[in-house]
N, C-alpha and C positions, 0 to 999 in steps of 0.2 A: 504494500500500500504506500502511496506517496505521502510526503509530509503534508501536502495541501489537504488531502482527504482525512488525514488522521485528526485534524483539529476542527473539522467541519461540524456544525451544529445541525442536528436532524430533529425535525418535529414529526412525531408519530401520532396518527389520529385513528382511534378505534373505539367502538362502544363496548368492547369486551375487555374488562380490566385485567383478566388473566393473560390475554394475548399482548396487552400493552406491556405488562411486566416481562413477558418472555422476549418481546422484541427489544426492550431496553437492555436486557442482559446480553442479547446477541450483539447489539450495536456496541456495547461496552467492550465485549470480547474482540470486536473488530477495530477498536481504537477510536470510536466516535463518541462525542457528547450527544445527549439526546434529551428531549422534553416530550412529555406525553399528555394528550388531552383526549376526552371521551366523546367529542362531538364535532361536527363541522363548524357550528357556531363558535365554540370555544377556540377552535383552530384559527378562525379569522381574527379573533381578538388577540390571540397569542402572536400571530404573524404581524399584526399592526404594532404590537408592543415591542417585539424584537424579531425582525425577519430572520428565519433560519436559512441555511444553505440549501437544504432539500426538505421536501415534505413527503412522508410516507403515509398514505391513507388507505384504510379499508374501503372497498367499494360498497359493500352492503352495510348501511347504517340507518338507524331510525331518523325521521325528520329530514335532515339534509344528508343525502348519500354522497358517496365519493365523487360522482360525476357533477353533482350540484356544487360541491366544494371546489372542484377543479374549475368550473365556470367562474366562480367568484374570485378565485386566486388569479385567473388569467385577466380578469377585468381590473382587479385592484393591485395586483403585483405581477405584471407581465414579465416573463422570463424566469420566474421562480420554478425550478423543476419539481414535478409531482410524480411520484412513483405509486402506482395503484396495486393493491393487494386484494385477492379474492380467494375464497375457499372453494369456489364453484368450478374453477378452471374453464370458464366460459369463453369460447372463441369469439362469440358475438360481442360479449362485453369488452374483450380485448380490442376488437376492431373499433368499437365505438369510442373507447377511451383514447386509443392512439389517434383516431381521427380528430378528437377534440383537443389533442395536444398534450396528452400525458407523456412524460419522459420515457416511462417504461411500464410494463404490466407483468407482475409476478404472481405466481400461484402458491397458495398456502398448501402444505408447509413449505416455506421458502428455503430453497437450497442455499447453504452458507456461501459457497463460492459465487453463485449467481448474484446474491445480494451484495457481496463485496465488490464484484466487478461493476455492477450497475451503479452503486453508490460512488465509486471512484469516478466514473464518467460523469455522473450528475454533479458531483462536487466540483470537478474540474471545469465543467461547462459554466457553472455559476460564477466562477472567477472572471469570466469574460476575457481571458487572455487568449493569444493566438496559441492554439494547442496542437499537439500531435495526437490524433485519435488512433490508438493502437498502431502507431508507427507511421501514420499518414500526416505529413505536415501541411501547414499553410492555411487552415480553415478556422474561422471563428464562428462558433455556433452553439446554441443551446437546444436546437431542434432535434427531436427524436427521429424525424424523417431524414435529416442530414446525417445524423450519426449512423443510421442504417446504410445509407449510400456510401459513406466514407469507409465503413468497415468492409463493405463489398469491394470498394475500390482498392483498399489495402491488399486484399487477397488477389485481386486481378493483377496488381502491380508485380506480383511475384512470378507471373507467367509472361508470355510474349504475345498474347493474342491481340488482335486489333480491337479497338474500343470505339464505340460511337456514343457521344454525349449529346443529349437533346435538352432543350429548354429555351425559354424566352430570352431575348437579348438582355444582357446585364445580370444574369443569374450566376455567373462564375464558371462558365464552361472551360475557358482557358486556364483558370486557376486550378480546376480539378485535373485537367490534362497534365499540367506541370507537376502537380502533386503526385500523380501516378508515375510520371517519369522520375521524379526525385526519390521515389520509394522503390524503384526498380533496379535491376542489375545494370541498366544503361545510364545511370545517373552521372557517371564520370564522362559521358559523351554529350554532344550538343542536344538541346531541346530547341527546335526551330518552329515558329508558328507563322502561318500565312493565311490571310483572309482571301478565299477564292473569289469573293464577290467584289473585292476592292481593287483588283488588278485588271486592266483591260484584257479582253479575251485574246487579242493578238499577241500579247506579251506573256500571258500566263504559262503557256507551254514552255517557253524559254526559261521563265523564272523557276519552274518546277524541275525540268529535265536538263536544263543547260543548253548551250549551243557551241558550235565550233566557229572559228574565225571564217568570215565570208559566207556564213549560212544565209544571211539576208543583209539588206542595206543597213549599214550602221554597225554590223557585227565585226568590229575591228580587232577583236581578240577572243580567245576561248573563254567561255563562262560555264562554270561547273554546275550551277543550279542548286536548288535547295535539297534535292534528294541526296546528292553527293555531299553537300555541306553538313547534312545531318547524319552522315555515316557513323554507324555504331550506336546512334542515339534514337531520338524520337522526332518524327515530323507531325506537327499538329495542323490538320487541314480544317480551318474554321469555315463555316458557311459552305460546306461541301455541296449543298443543294444548288449553289450558283455555278457549279462547274459545267462548262459546255459539254454536250454529248460526245463530241469527237475526242475530247480529253478524258472523258470517263472511260472510253475504250482503252486508251493508253495507260490509264491508271490501273485498270483491271489487269492488263498484261504485266505491269510491274508487280502487282500483288501475287499473281500466279507464278511468275518466273523469277522474281527478284532481280530483274535486270531493267536498265533504262537505256534509251538511245537518244543522245543529245540531238537537238535540231541541226540538220545538215550533216550529221555523221552517218556512217554506214556500219559502225561497230556498236555492239551492246556492252554496257558496263555493269558489273555486278554491284548490288547495293545490299547493305545489311542495316535495316532500320525498322522501327516499329511505327505503325500508323495509328494515330488517334484522330478521329474526325468529329466534327460538331455541326449542328444545324438547329435553327429555330423553325424550320419548315417541316411539313408532313411529307416525308419521302415516299411513303406508301401511296399517298394520293398522287404524288408526282409520277410514280411508276405506272399507275393506272392511266395517267394522261400522257404516257410515253415521253416524259421529260427527265426521267432518271432510270438508269439501267438496274433491273432487278438483280442480275448476277453480281453487279458491283455492290449493291446494297447489302447482300448477304455476306460478301467478302469483308466489308467494312464493319458490319453490325454483328460481330461475333459475340461481344458483350455490350449491353446497352445500359446507360444510366440516363435517367430523366431528372434534371434538377428542378425542384419545386420553385415557383416564383416567390418573391418575398412576402406577398400577401397571404401565402399558405404556410408561412413560418414566422408569424409576427413576433414570436418570443425572441427572435434574433434581432429585432429592431433596436432595443435599448443597448445591447452589448455591441452591435456593429456601429451604432451612432457614437458611442463613447470611444470605441477604438479609433474611428476616423478623427474625432476631436482630439484624442491623445496625439495622433500623428501630426495634426496641424499645430498643436502646441509645441511639439518637439521641433517642427520645421521652422517656426518663428520664434523659438526660444521663449515661449510664454507658458504660463500655467494653463493647463487644459481647461477649456470651457465646458459647461454642462447645460443641458436643456432643462428648463424648469419642470418639475414633476407634473404640474397641471397642464403642460403642453403635450404630454404623451397621448392624450385622447385624440389630438389631431393626427399625430403620427400613426396611431393604430387604426384610425378610421380611413386613412388615405389608402388608395389601392396600389400605389407604387408601380405604375406600368413600366418604368425603366429599371425596376428591381434594385439590386445592390449598387449598380452604377449610378442610378438616380439618387440613392441615399447618400452616396459619397459626394455627389455634386451639391446636394442640399446641405450637407455638413459644411462644405467650403463656403457656401453663401452665408449661412448663419454665423460662421466664425468671423467672416469679414465684416458683416453688418452689425454684430453685437458689440456695443461699447462696454459692456460689463462681462463679468465671468459667467453670469447666468443668462442663458438665451431665453428670452421671455416668451410667454404664450402668444403675445401679440405678434412678435417677430416671426415665430413659427407659422402662425396663421397667414401672415402676409407673404411668406416665402414659398409656401406650398401653392401649386397651381390652383386657381379657383375652379376651373372646369376639370373635375376629376374624371378619369376614364373608368367607368364602372365595369367591373369584371364580367357581370352576367349579361349586359346588354350590348356593349360595344366590343365585340370580338369578331374576328374574321369568320367567314363561312366555314373554312376548313377546320378551324378550332372548335366552332360550334358542333360540327359533324363529329369530330373526334370525341368531344365530351359526351354527346348523345350516345355514340356507339359504346363507349366505355361504361356508361351508366346502364345501358340496355343489357350488356353482357353480364354485368355484376348482378342485376336483378334476376336474370335467367339462372345464373349459377346459384343464387340464393334460393330460388324456387326449386331448383334441381338438387339441392343439398350438396353442391360442389361436384356433381357428376358431369363430366364433359359430354359423354354420349347422350345423357338425358337433356342437358342444356342445348346441345346441337339439334336434337329432335324438336325441341320447343321452338328453336329459331328456324327450323326447316332448312338447315344447312348440314352438309356432311361433316363428320367428326373431324377430319383433317383440317378443313377450312376453318371450322369454329375454333380449333385449338390454335391456329395461326393468329386469329384475332385476339384470343386470350393472351397469347405470348406477346403480341404487338403492344398491348396496353400494360404489360407487366403485372397482370392479375394472378394472384395465387389461389387456385381452386380450393386448396386445403382450408382457407379461411372460411369457406362457406359450408364445410361438411358438418353433418350432425347437428345443424341448428335446431332441428325439430326436437332434439333430445335435451335442449337447454331449458332449464326451469326458469 
């Protein structure tokens, strides 16, 4: 256990006094200080009196249950990690709790090592520092969604498979790609990023594969290109959906044969690199419209990560904001500024269409415009755009279709108790096609099994 977690203060909430005493003894054995209360109402009073590092709450309690307490904590103390306990082992409850933002969900009797590992992560996340999540550096998060993604990314980093990262602009796709590289055996070699949509089509081929002297007008010398520049390391192809079809064919050949041919050359050159690609577009829809090659998609998309937008991990807002303000304070040799607590309601209500990148820009504006150490509620209100982009009404047609399809599939799996064949029958699709749709959206059928047995 780290020194950080050893001194963390844990608040335990349970209406069973015997279980409170047992959990207190277990936490003490793990090196934690703890407080115990017997209801959700008492917990909220205790949190206001002295905020803990982590809350552990039973799910089933009289009057205010664990989910009700979670809702209140998120409103009053955003970012405070809450671990849920239940004796029922309910998959349904676990899904609901995690969707509502619970840091983790543990089943009674709690395994000692599982409790220790979960508390370490929760206590570290509460510190708001740039942390290494089980060996993956570079991310600042308190989000259980992000912790799951980062743990999977850490495992993927140990292999050499191609990775595709999807997500809205500004969610941190390049940051994740670089973290995978830095956690891999290729970390001593270059990490090179290129935005496929930012380079004119006529120059992109030369930029990627290089060219020989005289290959075209202006080619006054040999140029080795980014594939060779990244030799031994990782090439990050951002906005892969913007790559022209004729270059998609050449990229597919590189992935298949591990060779490139510079523009104007007759000879192939061997390359040893890892490809990580990223996009905010729906590539499967582009495949249907013949704008992206299906064979290339499956070559690139061996492992897929979808980064959630900032509005779906609002617990990260306070810690990210403070991190950016700390950086600005260091840059200008000043004491770090802070946003007034009463201004948080504006930040949490805003949809953040530009995600983390927009939050960084917002931090710089507030830092520059605030004459005092406390960034006022009025300044925050004035700095945020007046016309907010509402998540549910102003989305692209492709995004609306994606959301509908995902929701539809989840409802069928729920009805079918997690059975792929039965859900496929209900959808009037063959099993193979339905499974591809399930996999596309990253849905785990196991989460929907045996719901009918849950009391």
